[in-house]
C-alpha positions as CSV (number, residue, x, y, z in Angstrom):
1,M,0.1,0.0,0.0
2,E,1.3,3.3,-1.0
3,Q,0.9,6.8,0.6
4,R,-1.9,8.2,-1.8
5,N,-3.5,5.0,-1.2
6,L,-3.4,5.5,3.0
7,Q,-4.9,9.1,2.5
8,Q,-7.8,8.0,0.6
9,L,-8.6,5.3,3.0
10,V,-8.2,7.3,5.8
11,Q,-10.9,10.1,4.0
12,Q,-12.7,7.3,3.2
13,L,-13.1,5.8,6.8
14,S,-13.5,9.4,8.4
15,I,-16.7,10.1,5.8
16,E,-18.1,6.5,6.5
17,A,-17.6,6.0,10.1
18,F,-18.1,9.6,11.6
19,G,-19.9,11.6,9.0
20,K,-17.2,14.0,9.0
21,P,-14.0,14.7,6.7
22,F,-10.2,14.3,7.5
23,I,-9.1,17.5,6.1
24,H,-5.2,16.5,7.7
25,E,-2.3,13.8,6.3
26,A,-2.1,10.7,6.7
27,R,1.3,8.8,6.4
28,F,3.3,5.7,6.9
29,N,5.9,6.2,9.7
30,P,8.5,3.3,9.7
31,R,10.1,4.7,13.2
32,L,6.9,3.2,14.8
33,R,7.9,0.4,16.5
34,T,5.4,-1.0,19.4
35,T,2.3,1.1,18.3
36,G,-0.1,0.7,15.2
37,G,-0.5,4.3,14.7
38,R,-0.4,7.6,16.3
39,Y,-2.7,10.9,15.8
40,K,0.0,14.0,16.1
41,L,-1.8,17.1,18.1
42,S,0.7,19.4,16.2
43,D,-0.1,19.2,12.9
44,G,-3.2,17.2,13.0
45,S,-1.6,14.4,11.5
46,I,-2.4,10.4,11.5
47,E,1.2,8.1,11.2
48,I,0.5,4.3,10.7
49,N,3.2,1.8,11.2
50,P,4.0,0.0,7.8
51,A,4.3,-2.9,10.0
52,V,1.1,-3.6,10.0
53,V,-0.1,-3.9,6.6
54,E,2.8,-6.3,6.4
55,L,1.7,-8.4,9.7
56,Y,-1.9,-8.2,9.6
57,D,-5.0,-8.0,7.2
58,M,-6.9,-5.0,6.3
59,E,-9.4,-5.6,9.0
60,E,-6.5,-4.6,11.6
61,L,-5.3,-1.5,9.4
62,V,-9.1,-0.3,9.4
63,G,-9.4,-0.8,13.0
64,I,-6.2,1.3,13.5
65,I,-6.9,4.1,11.2
66,K,-10.4,4.4,13.0
67,H,-9.1,4.5,16.6
68,E,-6.7,7.3,15.3
69,L,-9.5,9.1,13.9
70,C,-11.3,8.7,17.2
71,H,-8.5,11.2,18.7
72,Y,-8.4,13.4,15.5
73,H,-12.3,14.2,15.4
74,L,-12.4,14.5,19.2
75,H,-9.2,16.9,19.1
76,Q,-10.9,18.8,16.5
77,E,-13.8,19.5,18.4
78,G,-12.2,20.0,21.6
79,K,-13.5,17.3,23.3
80,G,-11.5,14.7,25.5
81,Y,-9.5,13.1,22.9
82,R,-7.3,10.8,25.7
83,H,-7.7,7.4,26.2
84,G,-8.9,7.6,29.6
85,D,-11.5,10.1,28.6
86,V,-15.5,9.4,28.6
87,D,-15.9,11.0,25.1
88,F,-13.2,8.9,23.6
89,K,-14.2,5.5,25.1
90,K,-17.9,6.7,23.7
91,L,-16.7,7.3,20.4
92,L,-15.0,3.9,20.1
93,R,-17.8,2.0,21.1
94,E,-20.6,3.9,18.4
95,T,-18.0,3.1,15.7
96,G,-16.8,0.1,16.8
97,S,-13.2,1.1,17.0
98,P,-10.8,-1.1,18.8
99,R,-9.2,0.0,21.8
100,Y,-5.6,-1.7,21.5
101,C,-3.7,-3.3,18.3
102,K,-2.6,-6.7,18.2
103,P,1.4,-6.8,19.1
104,L,3.4,-5.7,16.5
105,G,7.3,-6.6,17.9
106,K,8.9,-9.8,17.9
107,P,7.5,-12.1,20.8
108,S,10.6,-12.9,23.2
109,S,11.3,-16.4,22.4
110,K,14.4,-16.4,24.8
111,P,14.0,-16.9,28.6
112,K,15.3,-14.3,31.0
113,K,18.7,-15.8,32.5
114,I,18.8,-15.9,35.8
115,H,22.0,-16.2,37.6
116,L,21.7,-18.3,41.0
117,Y,24.1,-17.6,44.3
118,Q,23.9,-19.2,47.6
119,C,25.9,-18.4,50.9
120,K,28.5,-21.0,52.0
121,S,28.1,-20.6,55.4
122,C,24.1,-20.8,55.9
123,G,23.1,-21.7,52.5
124,L,20.9,-18.8,51.8
125,E,20.0,-18.5,48.1
126,Y,19.9,-15.3,46.0
127,R,18.4,-15.2,42.4
128,R,19.5,-12.7,40.2
129,K,19.0,-11.3,36.7
130,R,22.1,-9.4,36.7
131,R,25.4,-11.4,37.4
132,M,27.2,-9.9,40.7
133,D,31.1,-9.7,41.8
134,V,30.8,-12.3,44.7
135,R,34.4,-10.8,45.8
136,K,32.2,-7.4,46.8
137,Y,29.6,-9.0,48.2
138,R,28.9,-11.2,51.5
139,C,25.3,-12.5,52.7
140,G,22.9,-10.5,54.3
141,K,22.1,-12.9,56.7
142,C,25.3,-14.1,58.2
143,A,27.8,-12.2,56.6
144,G,29.4,-15.5,54.7
145,E,31.0,-15.7,51.8
146,I,28.8,-16.1,48.7
147,V,29.6,-18.5,45.3
148,L,27.8,-18.8,41.9
149,I,25.9,-22.0,41.8
150,Q,24.1,-21.3,38.2
151,A,25.0,-18.9,35.7
């Protein structure tokens, strides 16, 4: 999908779902990473993550555009356009727009590494996400020496 096709789609959805024209710019922004789209208050434009087009179907793209159009029209009218505002939630329901988009990032398949330490004296175990220098630290319970058990 090209920039002009996106602009036409946003304008068409604005008329169909909201009965109001979209007079600003709609564009793809490849710098968006975790969100499907955003409405920019400063210039009234809507930016869409191109990954949505690649990863999902047209229905997801339409949902994201309608969500951003809710922000757009409410802000243009001076009403509550933020996610927590009553006006915004009401307009989402009325237009059938989703509150959230599907995840865009790669799911973390790598389990988090846990480092296991143990006190030589009392046997107290310490689980840490980060490695620690055992020469600098002592057991908090008995002040014994700490050793690495499992990295």
